[in-house]
C-alpha positions in Angstrom: 85.4 107.5 114.5 85.4 111.0 116.1 83.7 113.9 114.3 85.8 116.8 113.1 85.0 118.9 116.1 85.8 116.0 118.5 89.1 115.4 116.7 90.0 119.1 117.0 89.0 119.2 120.7 91.2 116.1 121.3 94.3 117.8 119.7 94.1 117.1 116.0 94.3 120.4 114.2 96.3 122.3 111.7 98.6 125.4 112.0 96.9 128.7 111.2 99.6 131.0 112.7 102.6 132.7 111.2 103.9 135.4 113.5 106.4 138.0 112.4 110.0 137.3 113.6 112.0 140.4 113.1 115.5 139.8 111.6 118.2 142.4 112.2 121.3 140.2 112.0 121.0 138.7 115.5 123.4 136.0 116.7 122.4 132.4 116.1 121.9 131.6 119.8 119.3 134.3 120.0 117.5 133.1 116.9 117.5 129.5 118.2 116.0 130.6 121.5 113.2 132.6 119.8 112.3 129.8 117.3 112.1 127.3 120.2 109.9 129.7 122.2 107.6 130.1 119.1 107.4 126.4 118.6 106.7 125.8 122.2 103.7 128.2 122.0 102.0 125.8 119.5 103.0 127.9 116.5 104.5 126.0 113.6 105.1 128.6 111.0 106.9 131.9 111.1 107.1 135.0 108.8 110.6 136.4 108.7 110.7 140.2 108.4 113.8 142.3 107.7 113.4 145.2 110.2 116.0 146.0 108.9 118.5 143.3 108.3 121.9 144.9 107.6 122.6 142.7 104.6 119.2 141.9 103.2 119.6 139.8 100.1 123.3 139.8 100.7 125.6 137.1 102.0 124.7 137.8 105.6 121.0 137.4 104.8 121.5 134.1 103.0 123.6 132.7 105.9 120.9 133.7 108.4 118.1 132.4 106.2 119.9 129.0 105.8 120.3 128.8 109.5 116.7 129.6 110.2 115.7 127.0 107.6 117.8 124.3 109.4 116.4 125.2 112.8 112.8 125.2 111.5 113.4 121.7 110.0 114.6 120.6 113.4 111.5 122.1 115.1 109.0 121.0 112.5 108.2 124.6 111.4 107.6 126.3 108.1 108.7 129.7 106.8 107.2 132.7 105.1 109.3 135.7 104.0 108.3 139.4 104.0 109.1 140.5 100.5 111.3 143.6 100.8 114.2 145.1 102.8 111.6 146.9 104.9 107.9 147.6 104.9 106.0 148.9 103.0 106.6 146.6 100.1 107.7 148.3 96.9 111.2 149.5 97.8 112.6 146.6 95.8 115.7 146.6 98.1 116.8 149.9 96.6 116.8 148.7 93.0 114.6 151.5 91.7 117.5 153.9 92.5 119.7 151.8 90.2 117.0 151.8 87.5 115.6 155.4 87.4 113.7 154.5 84.2 111.5 152.3 86.3 110.7 154.9 88.9 107.1 156.0 89.7 105.5 158.4 87.2 102.6 160.7 88.1 100.3 162.9 86.1 100.3 166.4 87.5 99.3 169.9 86.3 99.9 173.6 86.6 97.1 176.1 86.4 96.9 179.7 85.2 93.9 181.9 85.5 93.7 184.2 82.5 91.4 187.1 81.5 90.7 187.0 77.8 90.5 187.4 75.0 94.3 187.1 74.8 96.8 185.9 72.3 100.4 184.9 72.5 100.6 184.2 76.2 103.4 181.9 77.2 104.5 179.8 80.1 107.4 177.3 80.5 106.5 174.1 78.7 107.7 172.0 81.6 108.0 172.8 85.3 111.2 174.8 85.7 111.8 173.3 89.1 111.3 169.7 88.1 113.9 168.3 85.7 111.7 165.2 85.3 108.7 167.1 84.1 107.4 166.1 80.6 104.6 168.0 78.8 101.4 166.0 78.1 98.9 168.5 76.9 96.9 171.7 77.6 93.2 172.2 78.5 91.0 175.1 79.4 87.9 175.6 81.6 85.5 178.6 81.6 82.3 179.1 83.5 80.5 177.6 80.5 82.6 174.4 80.5 85.7 173.1 78.7 87.2 175.1 75.9 89.8 174.2 73.3 93.1 176.0 73.7 95.1 176.9 70.6 98.8 176.5 71.4 102.2 176.0 70.0 105.6 175.0 71.4 108.5 177.4 70.9 111.8 175.6 71.4 114.4 177.0 73.7 116.9 179.5 72.2 120.3 180.5 73.4 120.4 183.4 75.8 123.1 185.3 77.6 123.2 185.0 81.4 125.0 186.7 84.2 127.5 184.5 86.0 126.4 185.7 89.4 123.3 187.1 91.0 121.7 184.6 93.4 118.7 186.1 95.1 119.5 187.0 98.7 116.6 185.1 99.9 118.1 181.9 98.6 121.1 182.3 100.8 119.0 182.7 104.0 119.2 180.0 106.6 116.8 178.8 109.2 113.3 180.1 109.4 110.1 178.0 109.4 109.3 175.2 107.0 107.5 177.5 104.6 110.4 180.0 104.5 112.8 177.1 104.0 110.8 175.8 101.2 110.7 179.2 99.5 114.4 179.6 100.0 115.0 176.3 98.4 112.9 177.3 95.4 114.7 180.6 95.0 118.0 178.8 95.1 116.8 176.3 92.5 115.7 179.0 90.2 119.0 180.8 90.6 120.9 177.7 89.8 118.6 177.1 86.8 119.4 180.5 85.4 123.1 179.7 85.7 123.1 176.2 84.2 120.4 176.3 81.4 122.3 178.2 78.6 119.8 177.1 76.1 116.9 178.7 78.0 113.5 177.0 78.4 111.0 175.6 75.9 107.9 177.8 76.0 104.2 176.9 75.6 102.5 179.7 73.7 98.6 179.8 73.7 95.6 181.9 73.1 92.4 182.1 75.3 88.9 183.3 74.4 86.9 186.1 76.0 86.1 185.7 79.7 88.1 184.1 82.5 89.8 180.8 81.5 91.6 178.4 83.9 94.4 177.0 81.8 95.7 173.5 82.8 99.2 172.5 81.6 99.4 168.8 82.0 102.7 167.0 82.5 104.2 163.8 83.9 106.8 163.8 86.7 109.0 161.4 88.6 109.4 163.9 91.4 107.3 162.4 94.2 107.5 163.4 97.9 106.3 160.0 99.3 108.4 156.9 99.0 110.2 158.3 95.9 112.3 155.2 95.2 109.4 152.8 95.0 108.1 150.9 92.1 105.3 152.1 89.8 102.2 150.0 90.5 100.7 150.7 87.1 103.7 149.7 85.1 104.6 146.0 84.8 108.3 146.5 84.0 108.6 148.6 87.1 106.8 146.0 89.2 109.1 143.3 87.8 111.9 145.1 89.6 110.5 143.8 92.9 110.5 140.2 91.5 114.1 140.7 90.2 115.4 142.2 93.4 113.7 139.9 95.9 111.9 136.9 94.6 114.4 135.7 92.0 117.4 135.9 94.4 115.5 133.9 96.9 114.8 131.3 94.3 118.4 131.3 93.3 119.7 130.8 96.9 117.0 128.8 98.7 114.8 127.6 95.9 115.4 124.0 96.9 113.2 124.8 100.0 110.3 126.4 98.0 107.1 124.5 98.7 108.8 122.5 101.4 110.2 124.6 104.4 109.4 127.9 102.6 105.7 128.3 102.0 105.5 131.7 100.5 106.0 135.5 100.5 104.2 138.2 102.4 103.6 141.7 100.8 103.2 144.3 103.5 101.1 147.4 102.9 102.0 148.1 99.2 100.1 151.0 97.6 100.2 153.5 94.9 102.3 155.9 97.0 101.6 158.8 94.6 101.5 161.1 97.5 101.6 161.1 101.3 97.9 161.2 102.2 96.6 164.0 104.3 93.4 164.0 106.4 89.9 164.8 105.2 87.3 166.5 107.4 86.5 163.2 109.2 90.2 162.3 109.8 90.3 159.9 106.9 92.7 159.8 103.9 92.1 162.8 101.6 93.6 161.0 98.6 90.2 160.4 97.0 90.1 160.8 93.3 89.0 164.4 92.5 91.3 165.9 95.1 92.7 169.2 93.7 96.4 169.1 92.8 96.9 165.4 93.7 99.6 163.8 91.5 98.0 160.7 89.9 99.7 157.3 89.2 100.5 157.2 85.5 102.1 155.0 82.9 102.1 154.6 79.1 99.8 151.6 79.5 97.4 153.5 81.8 97.2 156.3 79.3 96.5 153.9 76.4 93.7 152.1 78.3 92.2 155.3 79.6 92.1 156.8 76.1 90.3 153.7 74.9 87.9 153.8 77.8 87.0 157.4 77.4 86.8 157.1 73.6 87.7 160.8 73.1 87.7 162.2 69.6 91.2 163.7 69.8 93.9 164.8 72.1 92.1 168.0 73.0 89.1 166.1 74.2 91.2 163.7 76.1 93.2 166.4 77.8 89.9 168.2 78.7 88.6 165.0 80.3 91.8 164.6 82.3 91.1 167.9 84.0 88.1 166.3 85.6 90.4 164.1 87.7 91.1 167.0 90.0 87.5 167.9 90.7 84.5 166.2 92.4 81.8 167.7 90.2 79.1 165.3 89.0 80.0 166.0 85.4 83.3 164.3 85.9 81.9 161.1 87.4 82.5 159.0 84.3 86.1 160.2 83.9 87.0 159.8 87.6 85.5 156.3 87.6 87.2 155.3 84.4 90.6 156.5 85.6 90.3 154.6 88.9 88.9 151.5 87.2 91.9 151.4 84.8 94.4 152.3 87.5 93.2 149.6 89.9 93.0 147.0 87.2 96.6 147.7 86.3 97.6 147.5 90.0 96.1 144.1 90.2 97.6 143.0 86.9 101.1 144.6 87.1 101.7 144.1 90.8 99.6 141.6 92.6 98.7 139.0 89.9 102.2 139.4 88.6 103.7 138.4 91.9 101.1 135.8 92.6 101.6 134.1 89.3 105.4 134.0 89.9 104.9 132.5 93.3 102.6 129.8 92.1 104.9 128.9 89.2 107.7 128.4 91.7 105.7 126.3 94.1 105.0 128.9 96.9 102.1 131.2 97.9 101.6 134.9 97.9 99.9 136.6 100.8 99.8 140.0 102.6 97.6 143.0 103.0 97.3 146.6 101.9 96.5 149.7 104.0 92.8 149.6 104.6 92.1 152.2 107.2 90.9 155.8 106.8 89.2 154.9 103.5 92.6 154.0 101.9 91.1 150.8 100.7 89.3 152.8 98.0 91.7 155.7 97.6 95.1 156.6 96.2 98.1 157.8 98.3 99.0 155.1 100.7 96.1 153.1 99.5 95.7 150.7 96.7 92.4 152.0 95.3 90.2 148.9 95.4 90.6 146.3 98.1 89.5 143.3 96.1 91.6 144.1 93.2 94.6 145.0 95.3 94.8 141.5 96.7 93.5 139.8 93.6 96.7 137.8 93.0 97.0 136.5 96.6 96.4 133.0 97.7 94.8 134.3 100.9 92.9 137.4 101.5 94.5 139.7 104.1 93.8 142.5 106.5 95.5 144.0 109.5 94.6 145.7 112.8 97.1 147.9 114.6 97.5 150.9 116.9 94.3 150.4 119.0 92.0 150.3 116.0 89.8 148.1 118.1 88.6 149.0 121.6 86.5 146.3 123.3 83.0 147.7 123.9 83.5 150.8 121.7 82.0 150.1 118.3 81.1 153.5 116.8 82.3 157.1 116.6 85.9 158.2 116.4 88.7 156.9 118.7 91.8 159.0 119.4 95.0 157.1 119.0 97.6 159.9 119.6 98.2 160.8 116.0 94.6 161.2 114.8 91.2 159.5 114.9 90.1 156.1 113.9 86.6 155.5 112.5 86.0 152.7 115.0 82.9 151.4 113.2 85.0 150.5 110.1 87.3 148.3 112.1 84.5 146.7 114.0 82.1 146.0 111.2 83.7 146.3 107.8 87.5 145.5 107.8 87.4 141.8 108.7 84.4 141.2 106.4 86.2 142.7 103.5 88.9 140.1 104.0 86.6 137.1 104.5 84.4 138.2 101.6 87.4 138.2 99.3 88.2 134.7 100.6 84.7 133.5 99.8 84.5 135.1 96.3 88.0 134.3 94.8 88.4 130.6 94.1 92.2 130.7 94.4 91.9 131.8 98.0 89.9 128.6 98.9 88.2 130.4 101.8 91.5 131.5 103.4 91.7 134.9 105.0 94.7 136.1 107.0 94.7 138.9 109.6 97.8 140.6 111.0 96.9 141.1 114.7 98.0 142.5 118.0 100.7 144.8 116.7 101.4 148.4 118.0 98.6 148.3 120.6 101.1 149.0 123.3 102.0 147.2 126.5 98.5 147.7 127.9 97.4 144.9 125.5 97.5 141.6 127.2 96.1 138.1 126.5 92.6 139.1 127.5 92.4 141.8 124.8 94.2 139.5 122.4 91.6 136.8 122.9 88.9 139.4 122.3 90.6 140.5 119.0 91.0 136.8 118.0 87.3 136.2 118.5 86.5 139.4 116.7 88.2 138.1 113.5 87.2 134.4 113.9 83.5 135.2 114.1 83.8 137.3 111.0 85.3 134.5 108.9 89.1 135.1 109.3 91.0 131.8 109.7 94.7 132.6 109.5 96.6 134.9 111.8 99.9 136.8 111.8 100.6 137.8 115.4 102.7 141.0 115.4 105.5 140.5 116.6 108.5 138.6 118.0 111.3 141.2 118.4 114.8 140.0 119.1 116.0 143.5 119.9 117.0 144.3 123.5 114.1 144.9 125.8 112.3 147.3 125.9 112.0 147.7 122.1 109.9 150.8 121.4 109.0 149.6 117.9 105.3 148.8 118.0 104.9 146.8 121.2 103.7 144.5 122.7 106.3 141.9 121.8 105.8 138.2 122.6 108.4 136.7 124.9 110.6 139.8 124.8 113.7 138.0 126.1 111.7 136.7 129.0 110.4 140.1 130.0 106.7 139.6 128.9 105.3 137.9 132.0 102.1 136.7 130.1 104.1 134.8 127.5 103.9 131.8 129.9 100.2 131.5 128.8 100.6 132.8 125.2 100.5 129.3 123.9 97.1 128.8 125.5 95.7 131.5 123.2 97.6 130.2 120.2 96.2 126.7 120.6 92.7 128.2 120.8 93.3 130.1 117.5 94.6 126.9 115.8 91.7 124.9 116.9 89.0 127.4 116.0 90.6 128.3 112.7 90.9 124.7 111.8 87.2 124.2 112.4 86.3 127.4 110.4 88.3 126.4 107.4 87.7 124.2 104.4 83.9 124.4 104.6 81.2 126.9 103.7 80.0 130.2 105.2 76.4 131.2 105.1 76.1 135.0 104.7 72.6 136.2 104.3 73.3 139.4 102.4 75.6 140.6 99.8 76.5 144.2 100.7 77.6 146.3 97.7 81.2 147.6 98.1 81.5 151.3 98.0 84.7 152.0 96.0 83.1 152.5 92.6 80.4 154.7 94.0 82.9 156.8 96.0 85.1 157.4 92.9 82.1 158.7 91.0 80.4 160.8 93.7 78.6 160.7 97.0 78.6 157.3 98.8 77.6 156.2 102.3 80.5 154.3 103.9 79.4 150.7 103.9 80.4 150.2 107.5 77.1 151.9 108.5 75.1 149.1 106.8 77.6 146.5 108.1 77.0 147.7 111.7 73.2 147.5 111.4 73.3 143.9 110.1 76.0 142.7 112.5 74.3 143.9 115.6 71.2 141.9 114.5 73.2 138.7 113.9 72.6 138.9 110.2 75.7 137.7 108.4 76.9 139.2 105.1 79.7 139.5 102.6 80.9 142.7 100.9 80.7 142.3 97.2 82.5 144.5 94.6 80.5 145.9 91.6 83.0 144.2 89.2 81.3 140.9 90.2 78.4 141.9 88.0 80.5 143.2 85.1 83.5 140.9 84.8 82.2 137.5 83.6 85.8 136.2 83.2 86.4 136.4 87.0 82.9 136.0 88.4 80.2 133.4 87.7 76.7 134.6 88.6 73.7 132.4 89.1 70.2 133.5 90.2 67.8 131.0 91.8 64.5 131.1 89.8 62.4 130.5 92.9 63.5 133.7 94.6 65.7 131.9 97.1 68.8 134.0 96.3 71.8 134.1 94.0 75.4 133.0 94.0 78.7 134.6 93.0 81.4 132.1 92.2 79.4 129.5 94.2 78.9 131.6 97.3 75.2 131.9 98.1 73.3 135.0 99.2 69.7 135.6 100.0 69.5 139.3 99.2 71.5 142.2 97.9 71.9 145.4 100.0 73.0 148.7 98.4 74.3 151.3 100.9 73.2 154.8 100.1 74.9 156.2 97.1 74.3 158.4 94.1 75.9 156.1 91.5 76.0 152.5 90.5 77.4 150.8 87.4 75.2 149.9 84.5 76.0 146.2 85.0 75.0 146.4 88.7 71.7 148.0 87.7 71.1 145.3 85.2 71.8 142.5 87.7 69.5 144.1 90.3 66.7 144.0 87.6 67.5 140.4 87.0 67.2 139.6 90.7 63.9 141.4 91.1 62.5 139.6 88.1 63.4 136.3 89.8 61.8 137.4 93.1 65.1 137.9 95.0 65.1 140.8 97.5 67.1 143.9 96.6 67.3 146.6 99.3 68.6 150.1 98.9 69.4 151.8 102.1 67.8 155.3 102.5 67.7 156.0 98.8 67.9 154.5 95.3 71.0 155.3 93.2 69.9 157.9 90.7 72.7 157.7 88.1 75.1 155.3 86.4 78.7 156.4 85.9 79.1 154.3 82.8 75.7 154.3 81.0 75.1 155.4 77.4 74.6 159.0 78.3 77.6 159.4 80.6 80.0 160.3 77.8 78.3 163.6 77.2 77.1 164.6 80.7 79.5 162.6 83.0 76.6 160.5 84.3 73.5 158.7 83.1 70.3 159.4 85.0 68.4 156.2 86.0 64.7 156.2 85.3 63.0 155.5 88.7 61.0 152.8 86.9 64.2 150.9 86.4 64.2 150.2 90.1 60.7 148.7 90.2 60.5 145.9 92.7 63.5 147.1 94.7 62.9 148.1 98.3 64.0 151.4 99.9 64.6 151.0 103.6 65.9 153.4 106.2 69.2 152.4 107.8 67.7 151.9 111.2 65.0 149.7 109.8 67.3 147.5 107.7 67.7 144.6 110.1 64.0 144.4 110.8 63.3 144.4 107.0 65.6 141.5 106.5 64.0 139.6 109.3 60.4 140.4 108.2 61.3 139.0 104.8 62.3 135.8 106.6 65.8 135.9 105.2 67.8 135.8 108.4 69.6 132.6 109.3 70.0 133.0 113.1 67.6 134.8 115.5 67.6 135.4 119.3 64.6 136.0 121.5 66.1 139.2 122.9 67.8 142.2 121.5 71.5 141.3 121.9 73.5 143.8 119.9 76.8 142.6 121.2 76.2 139.0 120.3 78.0 137.8 117.1 77.1 134.5 115.5 79.0 132.9 112.6 77.2 129.9 110.9 79.7 127.7 109.1 79.4 124.2 107.6 82.6 122.5 108.5 84.8 120.4 106.2 83.5 116.9 106.0 85.6 114.2 107.8 86.2 111.0 106.0 83.0 109.0 105.7 81.1 111.5 107.9 78.7 114.3 106.9 79.9 117.8 107.5 79.0 119.4 110.8 77.1 122.7 111.2 78.9 125.1 113.5 77.5 128.2 115.2 80.4 130.2 116.7 79.0 132.6 119.3 80.8 135.6 120.8 79.9 138.2 123.4 81.9 141.3 122.3 81.0 143.4 125.3 83.8 143.6 127.9 81.5 144.4 130.9 77.9 143.1 130.2 76.8 139.5 130.1 74.2 138.4 127.6 71.4 135.8 127.5 69.0 134.8 124.7 67.5 131.8 123.1 68.8 131.0 119.7 66.7 129.7 116.7 68.0 128.9 113.3 66.2 128.7 110.0 65.9 125.3 108.5 65.6 124.0 104.9 61.9 124.5 105.2 62.4 128.2 105.9 61.0 128.0 109.4 62.8 128.9 112.6 63.5 126.2 115.2 65.5 126.1 118.4 69.2 125.5 117.9 70.2 122.4 119.8 73.4 120.3 119.9 76.6 120.4 121.9 78.3 123.5 123.2 82.2 123.4 123.3 84.4 125.7 125.3 87.3 125.5 122.8 89.5 127.9 124.8 89.4 126.1 128.1 88.0 122.7 127.3 84.8 121.1 128.3 81.5 120.4 126.5 77.8 120.5 127.5 74.5 119.8 125.9 72.9 122.8 124.3 69.2 123.4 124.2 69.0 126.8 122.6 69.5 128.9 125.8 72.7 130.9 125.3 74.4 132.7 128.1 77.8 134.3 127.6 79.9 136.3 130.1 81.9 139.3 128.9 84.6 138.2 126.5 83.2 134.7 126.4 82.8 132.6 123.2 81.6 129.1 122.5 81.2 126.8 119.5 77.8 125.1 119.1 77.7 122.0 116.9 74.1 121.7 115.8 72.3 118.4 116.2 75.3 116.7 117.9 75.2 114.6 121.0 78.0 113.7 123.3 78.8 112.0 126.5 79.5 115.0 128.7 81.7 114.4 131.7 80.6 116.2 134.8 84.2 117.0 135.6 84.5 118.8 132.3 81.7 121.2 132.9 81.4 124.3 135.0 78.1 124.2 136.8 75.8 126.9 135.5 74.3 129.6 137.6 74.8 130.5 141.3 73.5 127.9 143.8 71.7 129.1 147.0 74.6 127.8 149.1 77.3 129.8 147.3 80.3 130.3 149.6 82.2 133.6 149.6 85.9 133.3 150.0 86.8 136.5 151.8 90.4 136.0 152.8 92.6 137.2 154.3 94.9 136.9 151.3 98.7 136.6 151.3 100.1 138.1 148.1 103.6 138.0 146.7 105.1 139.3 143.5 107.6 137.9 141.0 108.9 139.7 138.0 108.8 138.0 134.6 112.4 137.1 134.8 112.4 136.2 138.5 109.4 133.8 138.3 108.8 131.4 140.1 110.9 133.1 142.8 108.5 135.3 144.7 109.3 138.2 147.0 108.0 138.8 150.5 104.2 138.2 151.0 101.9 141.0 152.0 98.6 140.3 153.7 95.4 141.8 152.3 92.3 141.7 154.5 90.2 142.4 151.5 90.7 142.3 147.7 91.7 145.5 146.0 93.7 146.8 143.1 97.3 145.9 143.8 98.6 148.7 141.7 97.2 151.4 144.0 99.0 150.6 147.3 100.4 147.1 147.8 102.5 146.7 144.6 102.5 150.1 142.7 104.4 150.2 139.4 104.9 146.4 139.3 104.3 144.1 136.4 104.6 140.3 136.6 103.0 137.4 138.5 101.1 138.0 141.8 100.5 134.9 143.9 97.4 134.9 146.1 97.1 132.3 149.0 94.2 131.8 151.3 92.2 129.0 152.9 88.5 128.2 153.1 86.5 125.7 155.1 83.6 123.6 154.0 81.0 122.5 156.6 80.0 119.5 154.4 81.0 117.6 151.4 80.3 119.2 148.0 80.1 117.8 144.5 80.7 119.5 141.1 82.2 122.5 142.8 82.9 125.6 140.6 85.4 128.3 141.6 84.6 131.8 140.4 87.2 134.5 140.8 85.0 137.4 139.7 86.9 140.3 138.2 90.5 139.5 137.5 93.3 141.6 135.8 94.4 139.8 133.9 95.3 136.1 133.6 94.6 133.6 136.3 96.0 130.1 137.1 94.3 128.4 140.0 95.1 125.4 142.3 93.0 123.9 145.1 94.9 121.8 147.6 97.8 121.7 145.1 95.7 120.3 142.3 95.9 122.4 139.1 92.6 123.8 137.8 93.8 125.3 134.7 94.5 128.8 133.2 92.0 131.5 132.3 93.2 134.3 130.1 89.9 136.1 129.8 86.5 136.1 131.6 84.7 134.2 132.9 87.3 133.3 135.5 85.5 130.1 136.5 87.1 126.7 137.2 85.6 123.3 137.5 87.0 122.0 140.8 85.2 118.7 141.0 84.2 117.2 144.4 85.5 118.6 147.7 85.2 117.0 151.1 84.3 118.9 154.3 87.2 120.6 156.0 89.8 123.2 155.3 91.3 123.7 151.8 94.0 125.9 150.4 93.4 128.1 147.3 96.4 129.5 145.4 95.9 131.8 142.4 98.6 133.3 140.2 97.6 136.4 138.4 99.6 138.2 135.7 99.0 141.8 134.8 100.3 143.8 131.8 103.6 145.4 131.3 102.2 149.0 131.1 102.1 148.9 134.9 105.9 148.9 134.8 106.7 151.2 131.9 105.3 153.7 129.5 105.2 153.3 125.7 104.0 155.5 123.0 101.2 153.2 121.8 99.6 152.8 125.2 99.5 156.5 125.9 96.0 156.9 124.5 94.6 153.9 126.5 93.9 153.7 130.3 95.8 151.3 132.4 93.5 148.7 134.1 93.8 147.5 137.7 96.1 144.7 138.8 95.0 141.4 140.5 91.8 139.8 141.8 89.0 142.2 142.5 86.5 139.4 143.1 84.2 138.5 144.6 85.7 135.0 144.9 83.0 132.3 145.4 82.5 128.6 145.4 79.2 127.1 144.2 
């Protein structure tokens, strides 16, 4: 009986792909063509996205959806549905407009700086320019701290008003945005003076001696970012999405739930309390403590926050709320308590609410939030806490868009046209957040989805897509949502590249090659067990409270040393209802919900939770390694003394037994403690290794997989791999090496060599009958033959292929985009001959540098397709004499046209640059 890896290599594997298919009311013939193209690319599920469908959740949508269901049944495909009229999720198909009582509510404030002592001062009780404003309370701050403000409310009284008298400025037109905003304000005040015959309620207050900053707290439904969206901290509001989207689908196509329809996809939901700006590092500035930020609010949030802060009265509660707009250490407890409550409500009201509905109705709930620019731990477009935000989903989820990954660039800031990406976050933290959630949450069953390839621009071809695929696979992601199939007329400027593109994407011919690879690898890396060495503490809680090192710095140090890890939220040590903790008494590690770790790593931060500190003490007492990077946390945000001072200082003795290690020495410290799982003999910072115990086949023990990837796009790597056995000792890794992308297997003795972009799967301890014809001969033989040409090259556009134009002769290989075929995208056919003086066996063809895909034939015999380096082909045996070599190379569409998303990325050459050799 074949092993699991053998079965997968022989074609038995599951589907792990569900690309977006954009629905805009296309005709049925077009829909059929696209579904057939998707199925032919070895993709057997599809996620339907309204972008935007003209009759979403109307009769037109139900007709189109029924048609897609019937076609998918014919093609053996399954369906997922994006859960709103358009992204981001939360619009509820416009139903919030119909139910204004369910609209978002925010907590905001007005401030007045007053010199005292003063009595009888008054201001409008509510914001005169905001008809939704509702008074909450009043608080004061002096240089000495909070002060109680004596106040009273004076109801409005009738006043006489002039009928006319609009300020002249309100009638002005044009001007800059600031002037226009002021003019609108003047006009609103003038209108208010006309239409408020009862006047305004007044807030009358007294202030003590000195300067007092008076805060007038109020709620509002006037929000400048996605104003007609649901309130994520209010269950009734979140129910609007279920009522508007989920229940109508159940009513119209519920007979297909759990059959053809597998589930729903939530795309980038968030608090949306404001449109986030940029902080000093280009990240989201919607971090709790931002001055003047409107904050998500609801009656339930207020009730829970009051209970959490345990204030003596309203005055104390209002005084505490003021700390939400400041980053002072004295407000650490309040800031953390607010974010803790808000993100718990997000999980409960939105994500778990939807997830429970889905599971009750026989389908799954998946999706992702906005993670970039720190949004995963912030408000604004973010959801505040990554793990809670996806807590109700059946898969974890992340996405990568707009050139957030650049092969070979793993640190610093990358310009993408509209700002800067912190490139280390996407390289080292983003995928691991997703796979960590998949490991920690039992309902996810180890499943993590990544939305990939979208909005990179037409410069992105199959080679970069393969690099991105490996990037996520080696970090534990095992489901993929390729972005996207657009049925709009080509070229569609909406977030290219687009697969197929009405036949205008020339590389789509080999797209299925990559999809089969993804299905195979994801099948092997599913249903089993990952082996992370370290649990790295998530930084959200610490960032809410105060200063915190972004965890991607620690993730980078570990990854570049082949030390695997999960990212673990602090709630794992505080929420016994969701997380089961177990500590090995022999010092061999600990587990969270059954996932084992050998050590705990705490990125630099000022604060931890009291429960986290207690668990660290428990680990140290059991002999388990606890490492703090650069410094030990010095305060808890929720300890006994935090109520009075905002934070509780940690006695340094409480950290006895924990190690403090500099960031640049972290990897060495883990190795010196003999905690690492995989080790190379050389420094190979671009090597990634993922150790995974596969799912057991019937009657067979599970296989041990080591998935190895070279993430550098230019440099090859070589090392000898050892793995740590049950006895704690390192021993050479031996077994069988599979080329899952191109086929072929060889015995593996521990010596690993990988070309740029190359990956392989090593099955430890396995043996196999390796066919010589399947293997590319390693190394360069002394009698290597250079194939110098001349070359005869012809071009065919994507739609014209396989009809080529007139051939041109090249005496030597060069970039075709420079002279021979400038501005051309499509397939370039190279023809030449070579002569062998004697018979050769086990011949390997090496094309050298190629841009970008290559399909080779020798003497008419197909050698296969290569979509990424190495561009080597097993030819087999060749007799002496003359032979013909034909290679078809496909470049990327950016050679033919410009698009917005490619403007920040260079265009690569076209064609074979070589050298082309036989060995």
